[in-house]
N, C-alpha and C positions, 0 to 999 in steps of 0.2 A: 641717390635712390633711397638711402636709409632715411633721409629727412621726410620724404613723401609718405613712407609707411607710417611713421609716427603721426603725421598730420591726419591720415585716414582713420586711424584708431581713435583719435580725439573727436572726430566728427560722428562716430557711431554712438557715443555716450548720450548726447541729447535725444537721439532717436530712441534709444533704449529707455530713457526716462519717460518719454512721451508715450511709448507703447505700454510700459508698466502702469503709468498714470491712467491711461485709457482703460486698461483691464481692471484696475482698481475701481474706477468709476462704474464700469459695467457690473462688477460684482456687487457694489453698493446698490445700484439700480435694481438688480435682480433680488437683492435682499428686501428692498422696499416693496417690490411687487409681491414677494412671498409673505411679508407681513400683512399687506392688504388682503391677500387671498385667505390667509389664516383667520383674519378678523371677519371676513365675509362668510367663511365656513362656520364660524361661531354663531353668527347671526342666523344662518340657514338652519343650523342644528337646533337653536332655540325656537325658531319659528315652527319647524317640523314637530318637535316634541310638544310644544305648547298646543298646537292645533289638534294633535292626536289626543292629548290629555283631555281637552275640552270635549271632543267627540266621544271618547271612551266613557266619560262621566255621564253624558247624555244617553249613550247606549245602555249603561247600567240602570238609569232611571226608566227607560223604555222597557227593559227586561223586567224590572220590578212591577211596572204597570201590567205587563202581560201576565205575570204570576198572580197579581191581585185580581185580575179579571179573567182568569183561566176558565171559570165556569160560565162565562158569557162570551162565547166564540164570535158573536156578532160584533164585538168591539175589537177583535184582533186586528182586522185590516187597518183600522185607524191607528192602532199602536204601531204596526209595522210601517205605516206611511209617515209616522211622526206627527199625526194630526191629533195629538192629545197634549194637554198642558204638562210641560216639564220645565224645571227651573233652568235659567240661563247658566251655563257652566263655564263662562269665561273666567270666573274666579280661579278655576283649576289651571287654565292656561297661564294666568298671571303668576300663580304659585310656582309652576314649573319653570317659567321664564326667570324668575328670581334666582332659582337654583343654578341657572345657566348664565348668570350675570348679564341679564338682558331686560329691557322694558318692552312690553307688548301692548298693542291695540288689538282687541279681539272683537270679531263681528260674527253674529249668527246669520248666515246667508239664507237660511230656510230651516225647515224643521229638522233636516238631516245633514247639515253642513256648517262648518266653522272655518272662517278665514282669520289668520293671525299675521300681523306685521310686527316683526321683532327688530329692535335696535340694540346693538351691543352697548353696555355701559362703558366698556373700555374702548380706547381709540386705537388707531393704527400705530401710533407712537411716532417718535422722532426718526425721520429718515432724511435722505438727501433731497427728497421731494418736499418743497415748502408746503405747509398747511396740513400735513398729515397728522401732526400732533393733536389736533382737535377733531379729526375725522372719525365718525362712528360708521359702522356698517349696518345696513338695514336690508332685511329680506322678508319675504312673505311665504306663507304656506296655507293650503286649504285641505282640511280633512273631511271626509264624507262617511256617513253611516249608511250601509246598504243592508236591507233585510235579506236573509239567507233562506227564508222558509216560505213554503206555499201550503195551502190547505183548501179544502172545499167544505163549505157549510152543509150540514145535513139538510135534506129536503123538509118541507113543511109537515109531511106526514111522519117524520122520524120521531122517535121517543125523545122527549125533552131532556132526558138525562144522558144523551149520547153526545160525546165530544168528537169533533173531527180529528182524524189523524193529521199530523203535521210533518211535512217533509222538509228537512233542513240539509241542504248540500248532500243529497243522496241518502241521508239517514232518516228513516221513518220512525216517528214516535206515535205509538198507539196510546192515547190518553184515556184513562179510566177515572171517572169522577170519584170513585171510592178509594182509589189508590194513586195518588199524585206524588209518589216518592221519587220516581225516576223521570225527571223533566229536563228539557234542553237548558243548557247554561247560556248566559248572555252572549258568549262568543259563538255558540251554535245558532242563536237567533239572528245576530247582526254581525256584519263584517265592518271593520273600521280601517280605513286606509287613506293615504294621502292621494289627493287628486293629481292626475297626470298634468 
């Protein structure tokens, strides 16, 4: 009977080694998945930030045009719709992507929208999954600019020096041609956010 017990104990060791080896393999696989997810998150962060940067730069240009043309309210709607010439601000997306260790392709989808596709410069790295050492992550994001203000042009019989009041997200601005010191800021005029 003593001989049988020793023989049973010896048979458990290979099973133990197999279980430990399997657990180690699973741990390494989870580590590989974690590395891939982290690289993907880096790409998404770069895409989001770059798209927002390009849209914010365009928003600032539109706000500058509104300030330049503030005494010509008939031009305001075109500015709020983005139907005015502004420089393509994809350079801002590329600048921000470089800070996030990514390369981007930037596209202006329309007057008030930018889409960015970002690819990480770094790779997933060496893992137990073959081929990951050269695998880059790529993600995209779209940022949109939305006007936050509404106004009504004065009637034809109104005094030519009267500017319309402008309502921006519940705050009304009464504009006086002789005193334009208190004006809405770019963030009052336009909202910039990532598209859903």
